[in-house]
Backbone as a chain_set.jsonl record, in Angstrom:
{"seq": "MESALLCASRFFPSRIKHYSEVGSFGRNYHSSFCAQVPYSNSLSSRNFGTARRSRIVITSAFGREVKKETIIPEPDYRIPAVLLGTAGGLVYVDNLSAAFPIGLLGLLLLVQTTRVRFVFDEEALEVKIGDQLQESGENAFVGGKNRWKYSTFLNWELWWPNFPILVYFKEKQTKPEGQVHFFPVIFNGKQLYDVMVERCGSSKTSAPK", "coords": {"N": [[-0.179, 7.392, -22.385], [-0.95, 5.232, -21.038], [-0.848, 3.843, -18.523], [-1.794, 5.623, -16.697], [-3.572, 7.976, -17.269], [-5.764, 6.795, -18.61], [-6.551, 4.861, -16.913], [-7.604, 5.84, -14.565], [-9.352, 5.382, -12.442], [-8.269, 3.219, -11.219], [-5.893, 4.017, -10.228], [-5.029, 5.804, -7.654], [-2.641, 9.038, -5.252], [-0.502, 10.379, -2.281], [1.506, 12.08, 0.233], [5.217, 12.122, 0.877], [7.39, 9.804, 2.402], [9.959, 10.451, 4.491], [13.369, 10.05, 3.585], [16.257, 8.858, 4.98], [19.629, 8.059, 5.387], [21.825, 6.169, 7.372], [25.143, 5.773, 8.325], [28.545, 5.105, 8.904], [30.499, 4.211, 7.272], [29.756, 4.219, 4.628], [28.308, 2.812, 1.568], [27.508, 0.361, -1.008], [25.147, 0.081, -3.637], [22.826, -1.749, -5.671], [22.175, -0.91, -9.05], [19.927, -0.276, -11.777], [21.067, 0.768, -13.986], [23.809, 0.758, -13.667], [26.324, -1.525, -12.572], [27.458, -1.455, -9.939], [27.069, 1.174, -7.691], [28.858, 3.632, -6.127], [28.415, 4.767, -2.796], [28.792, 7.455, -0.789], [29.766, 8.645, 2.511], [29.389, 11.339, 2.715], [27.101, 11.852, 1.395], [25.168, 10.744, 2.883], [22.826, 11.605, 4.017], [19.663, 12.739, 3.126], [17.398, 15.272, 2.071], [14.049, 15.288, 1.71], [12.068, 17.202, 1.814], [9.012, 17.974, 3.535], [8.304, 15.223, 5.433], [7.974, 11.787, 6.538], [9.446, 9.186, 8.495], [9.549, 5.773, 7.647], [10.888, 3.413, 8.274], [13.984, 2.439, 9.842], [17.119, 2.81, 8.222], [19.49, 0.317, 7.733], [22.913, -0.076, 7.969], [26.066, -1.544, 7.025], [29.405, -2.183, 7.96], [30.787, -4.126, 6.748], [30.07, -4.739, 4.176], [27.633, -6.009, 3.899], [24.177, -6.54, 2.902], [22.142, -3.639, 2.52], [19.326, -2.278, 4.052], [16.553, -0.438, 2.841], [14.55, 2.493, 3.353], [10.974, 2.732, 3.01], [9.623, 4.858, 0.631], [7.444, 7.504, -0.156], [6.507, 9.749, -2.438], [5.337, 13.111, -1.978], [2.093, 14.617, -2.725], [1.526, 16.723, -5.615], [-0.09, 19.481, -6.737], [0.063, 21.088, -8.951], [-0.178, 20.549, -11.767], [-2.967, 19.694, -12.109], [-4.073, 22.149, -11.229], [-3.18, 23.997, -13.148], [-4.424, 22.984, -15.447], [-7.168, 23.174, -14.756], [-7.33, 25.92, -14.362], [-6.765, 26.805, -16.951], [-8.969, 25.745, -18.276], [-10.971, 27.248, -17.056], [-10.301, 29.783, -18.037], [-10.81, 29.392, -20.754], [-13.547, 28.985, -20.69], [-14.307, 31.533, -19.952], [-13.722, 32.988, -22.252], [-15.604, 31.956, -23.844], [-15.111, 29.499, -25.122], [-16.169, 26.718, -25.146], [-15.951, 24.166, -26.207], [-13.257, 23.473, -26.103], [-12.747, 23.936, -23.424], [-14.173, 22.004, -21.972], [-12.975, 19.262, -22.319], [-10.383, 19.801, -21.319], [-10.9, 20.754, -18.739], [-12.124, 18.47, -17.682], [-10.002, 16.643, -17.728], [-8.34, 17.966, -15.921], [-9.869, 17.739, -13.534], [-9.857, 14.97, -13.266], [-7.108, 14.439, -12.836], [-6.819, 15.848, -10.496], [-8.277, 14.314, -8.662], [-6.753, 11.969, -8.813], [-4.325, 12.917, -7.783], [-5.002, 13.328, -5.164], [-5.406, 10.757, -4.21], [-3.75, 8.652, -5.368], [-0.687, 6.82, -4.95], [2.805, 6.579, -5.33], [4.78, 4.062, -4.306], [7.868, 3.451, -3.084], [9.542, 0.824, -2.205], [11.892, -1.433, -0.632], [12.718, -3.039, -2.78], [11.178, -2.538, -5.056], [9.042, -0.491, -7.171], [5.75, 0.464, -6.555], [2.322, 0.981, -7.355], [-0.103, 2.294, -5.31], [-3.155, 2.798, -3.388], [-4.684, 5.393, -1.581], [-4.545, 6.439, 1.961], [-4.203, 4.185, 3.454], [-2.717, 2.604, 1.876], [-3.775, 0.739, -0.077], [-4.147, -2.085, -2.268], [-3.734, -1.64, -5.798], [-4.688, -3.302, -7.683], [-4.835, -5.359, -10.7], [-3.033, -4.391, -13.637], [-4.887, -2.798, -16.08], [-4.315, -2.664, -18.764], [-1.874, -3.879, -19.611], [-1.719, -6.064, -18.034], [-0.869, -7.997, -15.071], [0.512, -7.206, -11.809], [0.591, -3.883, -10.447], [3.355, -3.305, -9.844], [6.786, -3.035, -9.952], [10.001, -4.315, -10.142], [13.08, -2.721, -9.312], [15.348, -3.74, -10.49], [14.522, -4.555, -12.957], [14.215, -2.355, -14.527], [14.786, -0.676, -17.541], [15.127, 1.852, -18.585], [14.448, 5.279, -17.692], [12.739, 8.433, -17.552], [12.239, 11.905, -16.745], [10.017, 14.302, -17.586], [9.066, 17.666, -17.85], [12.122, 18.733, -16.374], [12.141, 21.265, -14.928], [9.47, 21.903, -14.62], [7.914, 19.339, -13.962], [6.112, 17.152, -16.023], [5.536, 14.592, -17.081], [6.422, 11.274, -16.092], [8.369, 8.711, -17.286], [8.94, 5.24, -17.716], [10.641, 2.231, -18.618], [10.317, -1.194, -18.437], [11.338, -4.643, -18.031], [9.989, -6.599, -16.755], [7.267, -7.047, -17.152], [7.138, -7.839, -19.852], [9.607, -9.506, -21.841], [10.842, -8.012, -23.922], [10.467, -5.452, -23.112], [8.361, -3.104, -21.483], [6.605, -0.108, -21.763], [5.755, 2.635, -19.642], [3.775, 5.445, -18.797], [3.25, 8.145, -16.621], [1.442, 10.887, -15.28], [3.089, 13.576, -13.603], [2.105, 13.861, -10.684], [3.13, 14.154, -8.294], [5.565, 15.414, -5.906], [8.066, 16.711, -7.816], [10.887, 16.908, -7.437], [11.353, 15.214, -5.257], [10.446, 12.813, -6.366], [12.267, 12.513, -8.493], [14.73, 12.289, -7.096], [14.416, 9.899, -5.577], [14.024, 8.07, -7.633], [16.51, 8.166, -8.932], [18.128, 7.207, -6.845], [17.095, 4.621, -6.406], [16.743, 3.456, -8.946], [18.82, 4.109, -10.602], [20.737, 6.553, -12.506], [18.942, 8.896, -14.517], [19.049, 9.219, -18.076], [18.868, 11.64, -19.452], [17.383, 13.535, -17.979], [17.334, 16.013, -15.425], [16.623, 17.73, -12.562], [16.683, 21.28, -12.209]], "CA": [[-0.59, 7.625, -21.0], [-1.591, 3.964, -20.831], [-0.97, 3.377, -17.153], [-2.198, 6.667, -15.757], [-4.745, 8.776, -17.585], [-6.902, 5.991, -19.014], [-6.896, 3.926, -15.845], [-7.595, 6.725, -13.399], [-10.099, 4.85, -11.311], [-7.464, 2.22, -10.55], [-4.697, 4.636, -9.659], [-5.405, 7.001, -6.922], [-1.661, 9.139, -4.174], [-0.364, 11.422, -1.256], [2.745, 12.439, 0.898], [6.439, 11.311, 0.838], [7.961, 9.45, 3.674], [11.323, 10.953, 4.428], [14.42, 9.077, 3.435], [17.519, 9.246, 5.601], [20.495, 6.91, 5.493], [22.769, 6.321, 8.453], [26.247, 4.84, 8.184], [29.817, 5.79, 8.982], [31.449, 3.625, 6.354], [29.254, 4.279, 3.254], [27.829, 1.536, 1.075], [27.229, 0.22, -2.427], [23.837, -0.503, -3.887], [22.623, -2.173, -7.043], [21.459, 0.033, -9.907], [19.513, -0.865, -13.035], [21.888, 1.33, -15.053], [25.204, 0.444, -13.4], [26.428, -2.716, -11.74], [27.598, -1.0, -8.564], [27.166, 2.623, -7.577], [29.406, 3.962, -4.798], [27.618, 5.684, -1.975], [29.728, 7.988, 0.191], [29.193, 9.14, 3.751], [29.02, 12.741, 2.557], [25.752, 11.906, 0.838], [24.387, 9.776, 3.646], [21.574, 12.17, 4.501], [18.954, 13.457, 2.087], [16.209, 15.972, 2.522], [12.96, 15.187, 0.748], [10.997, 18.1, 2.202], [8.185, 17.493, 4.638], [8.256, 13.779, 5.251], [8.089, 11.031, 7.779], [10.244, 7.994, 8.353], [8.774, 4.553, 7.785], [11.723, 2.48, 9.007], [15.377, 2.835, 9.9], [18.02, 2.178, 7.266], [20.543, -0.402, 8.429], [24.12, -0.17, 7.163], [27.056, -2.481, 7.528], [30.779, -1.854, 7.617], [31.394, -5.3, 6.153], [29.549, -4.968, 2.839], [26.384, -6.761, 3.871], [23.058, -5.858, 2.255], [21.601, -2.494, 3.238], [17.888, -2.143, 3.928], [16.147, 0.917, 2.503], [13.236, 2.915, 3.808], [9.908, 2.906, 2.04], [9.478, 6.287, 0.332], [6.236, 7.844, -0.899], [6.535, 11.182, -2.765], [4.167, 13.91, -1.629], [1.299, 15.064, -3.877], [1.792, 18.04, -6.196], [-1.348, 19.831, -7.408], [0.283, 22.119, -9.954], [-0.727, 20.191, -13.076], [-4.42, 19.886, -12.085], [-4.406, 23.564, -11.091], [-2.959, 24.646, -14.446], [-5.461, 22.525, -16.372], [-8.45, 23.76, -14.364], [-7.243, 27.35, -14.64], [-6.881, 26.961, -18.406], [-10.371, 25.487, -18.613], [-11.731, 28.418, -16.628], [-10.033, 30.854, -18.997], [-11.506, 29.086, -22.006], [-14.966, 29.258, -20.45], [-14.441, 32.99, -19.918], [-13.733, 33.493, -23.638], [-16.698, 31.245, -24.503], [-14.612, 28.381, -25.933], [-16.597, 25.584, -24.336], [-15.525, 22.896, -26.81], [-11.916, 23.186, -25.583], [-12.766, 24.002, -21.966], [-14.722, 20.785, -21.374], [-11.999, 18.172, -22.144], [-9.272, 20.222, -20.465], [-11.411, 20.766, -17.374], [-12.349, 17.084, -17.267], [-8.681, 16.091, -17.439], [-7.889, 18.587, -14.678], [-10.585, 17.12, -12.424], [-9.365, 13.602, -13.167], [-5.794, 14.459, -12.204], [-7.007, 16.331, -9.127], [-8.672, 13.147, -7.869], [-5.581, 11.098, -8.749], [-3.333, 13.509, -6.895], [-5.488, 13.153, -3.802], [-5.489, 9.368, -3.771], [-2.727, 7.708, -5.856], [0.638, 6.897, -4.353], [3.943, 5.792, -5.789], [5.447, 3.54, -3.123], [9.195, 2.92, -3.376], [10.014, 0.031, -1.078], [13.296, -1.837, -0.725], [13.093, -3.692, -4.024], [10.306, -2.284, -6.196], [8.072, 0.607, -7.231], [4.392, -0.06, -6.635], [1.236, 1.951, -7.304], [-1.1, 1.927, -4.313], [-4.264, 3.744, -3.297], [-5.176, 5.878, -0.295], [-3.678, 6.514, 3.129], [-3.971, 2.832, 3.954], [-1.895, 1.915, 0.864], [-4.501, -0.415, -0.579], [-3.7, -2.612, -3.56], [-4.36, -1.003, -6.96], [-5.222, -4.33, -8.567], [-4.071, -5.705, -11.904], [-2.99, -3.372, -14.68], [-5.976, -3.073, -17.013], [-3.875, -2.6, -20.153], [-0.8, -4.826, -19.93], [-1.805, -7.191, -17.119], [0.098, -8.073, -13.993], [0.388, -6.285, -10.691], [1.226, -2.577, -10.633], [4.571, -3.354, -9.021], [7.895, -3.332, -10.847], [11.289, -4.35, -9.456], [14.061, -1.787, -9.85], [16.326, -4.478, -11.291], [13.985, -4.791, -14.308], [14.11, -1.089, -15.252], [15.715, -0.493, -18.65], [15.355, 3.292, -18.717], [13.378, 6.13, -17.182], [12.951, 9.859, -17.798], [11.305, 12.845, -16.123], [9.797, 15.425, -18.507], [10.327, 18.35, -18.035], [12.593, 18.845, -14.993], [11.782, 22.499, -14.232], [8.051, 21.764, -14.297], [7.716, 17.958, -14.419], [4.788, 16.836, -16.555], [5.402, 13.143, -17.217], [7.513, 10.37, -15.78], [8.332, 7.544, -18.17], [9.932, 4.201, -17.477], [10.51, 1.003, -19.412], [10.765, -2.328, -17.627], [11.256, -5.936, -18.71], [9.295, -7.554, -15.9], [5.977, -7.36, -17.773], [7.471, -8.638, -21.024], [11.067, -9.489, -22.0], [11.295, -6.963, -24.838], [10.298, -4.168, -22.437], [7.04, -2.477, -21.45], [6.694, 1.315, -21.461], [4.709, 3.204, -18.796], [3.771, 6.894, -18.624], [2.398, 8.658, -15.558], [1.568, 12.335, -15.025], [3.819, 13.85, -12.365], [1.194, 14.442, -9.693], [3.897, 14.069, -7.06], [6.667, 16.354, -5.838], [8.994, 16.295, -8.854], [12.243, 16.747, -6.903], [11.348, 13.998, -4.453], [10.323, 11.688, -7.285], [13.531, 12.37, -9.213], [15.779, 11.82, -6.192], [14.248, 8.493, -5.218], [14.242, 7.282, -8.841], [17.964, 8.072, -9.115], [18.691, 6.366, -5.79], [16.647, 3.229, -6.5], [16.712, 2.913, -10.309], [19.981, 4.557, -11.373], [20.596, 7.886, -13.07], [18.257, 9.101, -15.772], [20.027, 9.525, -19.118], [18.807, 13.03, -19.925], [16.657, 14.435, -17.107], [17.952, 16.429, -14.162], [15.999, 18.963, -12.081], [17.582, 22.421, -12.032]], "C": [[-1.276, 6.377, -20.457], [-1.804, 3.612, -19.395], [-1.521, 4.412, -16.212], [-3.515, 7.3, -16.109], [-5.965, 7.919, -17.887], [-7.358, 5.033, -17.927], [-6.977, 4.664, -14.525], [-8.288, 6.122, -12.201], [-9.312, 3.797, -10.558], [-6.316, 2.845, -9.779], [-5.079, 5.876, -8.906], [-4.539, 7.285, -5.732], [-1.669, 10.236, -3.14], [1.104, 11.591, -0.871], [3.993, 11.594, 0.607], [6.907, 10.983, 2.234], [9.464, 9.672, 3.58], [12.339, 9.83, 4.397], [15.698, 9.601, 4.059], [18.369, 8.01, 5.772], [21.564, 7.163, 6.54], [23.89, 5.334, 8.249], [27.56, 5.576, 8.172], [30.825, 5.268, 7.979], [31.016, 3.721, 4.906], [28.787, 2.909, 2.835], [27.736, 1.541, -0.432], [25.843, -0.333, -2.598], [23.693, -0.788, -5.366], [21.791, -1.164, -7.814], [21.072, -0.655, -11.185], [20.313, -0.321, -14.203], [23.353, 0.95, -14.89], [25.253, -0.752, -12.472], [26.55, -2.356, -10.274], [27.766, 0.501, -8.567], [27.714, 2.96, -6.206], [28.536, 4.962, -4.076], [28.505, 6.16, -0.838], [29.01, 8.536, 1.402], [28.752, 10.585, 3.641], [27.626, 12.915, 2.001], [24.796, 11.057, 1.651], [23.107, 10.336, 4.22], [20.945, 12.984, 3.406], [17.712, 14.093, 2.645], [15.158, 15.921, 1.437], [11.8, 16.09, 1.149], [10.248, 17.547, 3.404], [7.957, 16.006, 4.447], [8.211, 13.101, 6.599], [8.791, 9.719, 7.483], [9.369, 6.765, 8.533], [9.559, 3.448, 8.466], [13.17, 2.901, 8.905], [16.168, 2.093, 8.83], [19.167, 1.554, 8.036], [21.746, -0.525, 7.512], [25.105, -1.118, 7.81], [28.429, -2.047, 7.078], [31.444, -2.993, 6.868], [30.759, -5.682, 4.825], [28.284, -5.786, 2.772], [25.263, -5.905, 3.292], [22.493, -4.749, 3.149], [20.098, -2.408, 2.99], [17.533, -0.678, 3.701], [14.772, 1.211, 3.086], [12.231, 2.863, 2.66], [9.653, 4.405, 1.87], [8.242, 6.507, -0.529], [6.248, 9.34, -1.189], [5.215, 11.875, -2.435], [3.393, 14.327, -2.87], [1.714, 16.46, -4.334], [0.595, 18.387, -7.072], [-1.17, 20.828, -8.546], [-0.334, 21.779, -11.319], [-2.252, 20.288, -13.089], [-4.82, 21.354, -12.015], [-4.25, 24.301, -12.414], [-4.062, 24.264, -15.426], [-6.819, 23.154, -16.035], [-8.464, 25.266, -14.597], [-7.383, 27.645, -16.122], [-8.325, 26.762, -18.845], [-11.246, 26.674, -18.216], [-11.54, 29.597, -17.566], [-10.753, 30.647, -20.313], [-13.014, 29.299, -21.868], [-15.212, 30.758, -20.511], [-14.507, 33.585, -21.328], [-14.748, 32.736, -24.499], [-16.222, 30.161, -25.471], [-14.909, 27.09, -25.18], [-16.115, 24.253, -24.888], [-14.124, 22.502, -26.347], [-11.907, 23.132, -24.063], [-13.214, 22.681, -21.345], [-13.685, 19.674, -21.236], [-10.837, 18.553, -21.233], [-9.701, 20.24, -19.002], [-11.633, 19.367, -16.831], [-11.03, 16.41, -16.908], [-8.134, 16.667, -16.132], [-8.555, 17.978, -13.454], [-10.102, 15.691, -12.174], [-8.027, 13.557, -12.431], [-5.861, 14.985, -10.766], [-7.375, 15.175, -8.203], [-7.487, 12.196, -7.718], [-4.557, 11.612, -7.745], [-3.719, 13.307, -5.433], [-5.31, 11.732, -3.306], [-4.317, 8.477, -4.17], [-1.389, 7.927, -5.173], [1.62, 6.04, -5.136], [4.691, 5.357, -4.532], [6.762, 2.892, -3.555], [9.667, 2.143, -2.156], [11.441, -0.432, -1.348], [13.666, -2.389, -2.093], [12.261, -3.302, -5.238], [9.5, -0.997, -6.03], [6.689, 0.002, -7.386], [3.385, 1.081, -6.562], [0.205, 1.453, -6.3], [-2.095, 3.068, -4.158], [-4.56, 4.095, -1.845], [-4.152, 5.855, 0.824], [-3.343, 5.141, 3.695], [-3.157, 1.991, 2.98], [-2.55, 0.614, 0.394], [-3.955, -0.83, -1.945], [-4.441, -1.923, -4.7], [-4.908, -2.017, -7.953], [-4.331, -4.571, -9.766], [-4.134, -4.574, -12.919], [-3.985, -3.722, -15.774], [-5.507, -3.169, -18.451], [-2.821, -3.643, -20.508], [-0.802, -6.035, -19.012], [-0.736, -7.141, -16.047], [-0.141, -7.014, -12.927], [1.106, -4.983, -10.988], [2.404, -2.429, -9.672], [5.714, -3.823, -9.903], [9.212, -3.249, -10.097], [12.273, -3.404, -10.137], [15.041, -2.492, -10.786], [15.838, -4.734, -12.712], [13.876, -3.508, -15.125], [15.193, -1.002, -16.323], [16.073, 0.974, -18.835], [14.202, 4.019, -18.051], [13.741, 7.581, -17.444], [11.884, 10.664, -17.056], [11.195, 14.052, -17.042], [8.848, 16.431, -17.871], [10.808, 18.754, -16.665], [12.149, 20.105, -14.255], [10.303, 22.544, -13.834], [7.638, 20.373, -14.776], [6.269, 17.695, -14.833], [4.551, 15.332, -16.579], [6.632, 12.441, -16.67], [7.293, 9.115, -16.625], [9.308, 6.504, -17.642], [9.603, 2.975, -18.319], [11.094, -0.131, -18.599], [10.548, -3.631, -18.385], [10.589, -7.003, -17.859], [7.988, -8.002, -16.544], [6.156, -8.207, -19.021], [8.949, -8.457, -21.338], [11.588, -8.37, -22.897], [11.14, -5.566, -24.257], [8.893, -3.618, -22.572], [7.188, -1.033, -20.995], [5.501, 1.743, -20.608], [4.881, 4.72, -18.742], [2.809, 7.245, -17.484], [2.529, 10.174, -15.494], [2.265, 12.544, -13.687], [2.893, 14.618, -11.419], [1.798, 14.314, -8.298], [4.944, 15.179, -7.063], [7.769, 15.892, -6.782], [10.406, 16.069, -8.357], [12.35, 15.474, -6.079], [11.301, 12.764, -5.353], [11.632, 11.437, -8.008], [14.607, 11.767, -8.308], [15.641, 10.339, -5.857], [14.404, 7.594, -6.45], [15.738, 7.102, -9.115], [18.562, 7.092, -8.095], [18.333, 4.89, -5.96], [16.838, 2.623, -7.892], [17.942, 3.27, -11.135], [19.689, 5.899, -12.032], [19.804, 7.874, -14.367], [19.264, 9.558, -16.815], [20.02, 10.989, -19.518], [18.178, 13.996, -18.944], [17.456, 14.777, -15.861], [17.303, 17.727, -13.704], [17.03, 20.06, -11.88], [17.541, 22.873, -10.581]], "O": [[-2.082, 6.455, -19.53], [-2.875, 3.109, -19.057], [-1.707, 4.123, -15.029], [-4.48, 7.191, -15.353], [-7.076, 8.257, -17.479], [-8.442, 4.457, -18.02], [-6.489, 4.189, -13.499], [-7.861, 6.325, -11.065], [-9.619, 3.496, -9.405], [-5.826, 2.279, -8.801], [-5.42, 6.895, -9.506], [-4.758, 8.274, -5.032], [-2.647, 10.978, -3.045], [1.934, 11.222, -1.701], [3.862, 10.463, 0.139], [6.822, 11.812, 3.14], [10.136, 9.14, 2.696], [12.201, 8.812, 5.075], [16.169, 10.68, 3.698], [17.874, 6.994, 6.26], [22.145, 8.247, 6.591], [23.626, 4.154, 8.018], [27.684, 6.59, 7.486], [31.91, 5.835, 7.85], [31.786, 3.359, 4.017], [28.847, 1.954, 3.609], [27.867, 2.586, -1.068], [25.396, -1.142, -1.784], [24.341, -0.163, -6.205], [20.814, -0.626, -7.292], [21.797, -1.532, -11.654], [20.257, -0.877, -15.301], [24.069, 0.832, -15.884], [24.338, -0.972, -11.679], [25.818, -2.896, -9.444], [28.53, 1.041, -9.367], [27.095, 2.608, -5.202], [27.992, 5.887, -4.678], [28.927, 5.357, -0.007], [27.821, 8.853, 1.353], [27.861, 11.026, 4.366], [27.031, 13.987, 2.114], [23.727, 10.689, 1.165], [22.359, 9.598, 4.861], [21.604, 13.834, 2.808], [17.058, 13.567, 3.545], [15.362, 16.462, 0.35], [10.65, 15.769, 0.849], [10.783, 16.759, 4.183], [7.467, 15.581, 3.401], [8.381, 13.725, 7.646], [8.738, 9.207, 6.365], [8.549, 6.706, 9.449], [8.974, 2.622, 9.167], [13.547, 3.634, 7.991], [15.929, 0.915, 8.562], [19.755, 2.199, 8.903], [21.622, -1.025, 6.393], [24.993, -1.45, 8.99], [28.606, -1.595, 5.946], [32.57, -2.836, 6.394], [30.89, -6.824, 4.386], [27.892, -6.222, 1.689], [25.391, -4.684, 3.204], [22.384, -4.905, 4.365], [19.651, -2.461, 1.844], [18.137, 0.214, 4.296], [13.95, 0.317, 3.285], [12.603, 2.941, 1.489], [9.486, 5.128, 2.852], [8.016, 5.792, -1.506], [6.022, 10.135, -0.277], [4.134, 11.306, -2.589], [3.964, 14.387, -3.959], [2.192, 17.271, -3.541], [0.296, 17.679, -8.033], [-2.156, 21.362, -9.055], [-0.945, 22.64, -11.951], [-2.802, 20.91, -13.998], [-5.786, 21.768, -12.657], [-5.086, 25.134, -12.766], [-4.576, 25.116, -16.151], [-7.533, 23.611, -16.927], [-9.489, 25.828, -14.983], [-8.037, 28.613, -16.512], [-8.843, 27.509, -19.676], [-12.153, 27.057, -18.954], [-12.487, 30.325, -17.862], [-11.247, 31.597, -20.92], [-13.676, 29.738, -22.808], [-16.218, 31.202, -21.064], [-15.236, 34.546, -21.578], [-14.751, 32.858, -25.724], [-16.843, 29.929, -26.508], [-14.005, 26.451, -24.642], [-15.892, 23.311, -24.128], [-13.835, 21.313, -26.212], [-11.144, 22.367, -23.475], [-12.694, 22.28, -20.304], [-13.509, 19.165, -20.129], [-10.357, 17.724, -20.46], [-8.958, 19.796, -18.127], [-11.364, 19.101, -15.66], [-10.942, 15.694, -15.911], [-7.536, 15.946, -15.332], [-7.893, 17.725, -12.448], [-9.958, 15.259, -11.031], [-7.831, 12.747, -11.524], [-5.048, 14.604, -9.923], [-6.85, 15.067, -7.095], [-7.24, 11.675, -6.631], [-3.996, 10.847, -6.96], [-2.856, 13.134, -4.573], [-5.088, 11.513, -2.115], [-3.918, 7.618, -3.384], [-1.005, 9.054, -4.859], [1.305, 4.923, -5.548], [5.181, 6.198, -3.779], [6.768, 1.91, -4.296], [10.137, 2.734, -1.183], [12.121, 0.126, -2.209], [14.806, -2.23, -2.531], [12.6, -3.695, -6.355], [9.306, -0.491, -4.925], [6.47, -0.863, -8.235], [3.568, 2.032, -5.803], [-0.301, 0.337, -6.416], [-1.916, 4.152, -4.713], [-4.671, 3.217, -0.989], [-3.048, 5.332, 0.672], [-2.311, 4.965, 4.342], [-2.927, 0.806, 3.221], [-1.954, -0.461, 0.46], [-3.379, -0.022, -2.674], [-5.637, -1.652, -4.591], [-5.523, -1.642, -8.952], [-3.216, -4.055, -9.844], [-5.148, -3.889, -13.047], [-3.936, -4.817, -16.334], [-6.229, -3.705, -19.291], [-2.87, -4.228, -21.59], [0.016, -6.94, -19.179], [0.19, -6.334, -16.115], [-0.895, -6.061, -13.125], [2.113, -4.971, -11.696], [2.43, -1.546, -8.815], [5.63, -4.879, -10.529], [9.512, -2.226, -9.48], [12.304, -3.293, -11.363], [15.506, -1.904, -11.762], [16.631, -5.089, -13.584], [13.488, -3.554, -16.292], [16.372, -1.226, -16.047], [17.203, 1.298, -19.202], [13.121, 3.461, -17.865], [14.92, 7.92, -17.546], [10.788, 10.177, -16.779], [12.183, 14.754, -17.257], [7.822, 15.984, -17.358], [9.976, 19.101, -15.826], [11.811, 20.031, -13.074], [9.941, 23.155, -12.829], [7.079, 20.231, -15.863], [5.331, 17.98, -14.088], [3.5, 14.853, -16.152], [7.748, 12.951, -16.773], [6.202, 8.547, -16.672], [10.39, 6.853, -17.17], [8.452, 2.725, -18.676], [12.227, -0.048, -18.126], [9.691, -3.717, -19.264], [10.62, -8.184, -18.205], [7.635, -9.181, -16.495], [5.424, -9.174, -19.234], [9.496, -7.374, -21.129], [12.669, -7.836, -22.65], [11.624, -4.596, -24.84], [8.303, -3.662, -23.651], [7.815, -0.758, -19.972], [4.379, 1.28, -20.817], [6.003, 5.219, -18.651], [1.703, 6.709, -17.398], [3.634, 10.695, -15.642], [2.055, 11.779, -12.746], [2.904, 15.848, -11.367], [1.105, 14.357, -7.282], [5.185, 15.81, -8.092], [8.346, 14.822, -6.592], [11.07, 15.133, -8.803], [13.331, 14.739, -6.191], [12.026, 11.794, -5.131], [12.068, 10.292, -8.131], [15.313, 10.842, -8.71], [16.63, 9.606, -5.852], [14.872, 6.463, -6.321], [16.178, 6.014, -9.486], [19.395, 6.255, -8.441], [19.154, 4.012, -5.695], [17.069, 1.42, -8.016], [18.092, 2.784, -12.256], [18.538, 6.328, -12.106], [19.957, 6.983, -15.203], [20.242, 10.223, -16.471], [21.062, 11.53, -19.888], [18.416, 15.199, -19.059], [18.167, 13.934, -15.312], [17.42, 18.739, -14.395], [18.14, 19.789, -11.423], [18.228, 23.825, -10.211]]}, "num_chains": 1, "name": "protein.A"}
């Protein structure tokens, strides 16, 4: 949980900005898993729930580069709620030794859910803080900025799709042999999965039901 749980004070998100693509001819975009992924007009509009648009997507009939919207998945409080509820149940049965760490983790993730944001811009995923999207600073464990280009992703997974708990990804930007990152899914899991597939390529094993 190197990049999320232990560095909570650095990582603090909120809402998703709706993603919609406009184009009558379709397009191709680069994927970290495949060289070119066809994009058809039938899939040119996606619904990410309650969202807002940050900028218009520009398409070209002549194969020129397509600009993507910045997308920020909405917060999801289910994991903090489950942890705090479990802690409350343990207090009720007088199991304080287990209730304290679970409750503390629940409070930690509750604060993270309120403040931390995953920002998917045109070329990279970046962790930012607050409504003003402030910089999260340098990664305290592996160094470097908390921003990773999609082209450097080697693999990613979402565990578990029906009730997402963790999102994992491995990138070679931090170090050539690959750096692993784990984050608790304190965002809307469907929105997170969809934008990861669109920007980073298909996950090898995960797929929301």
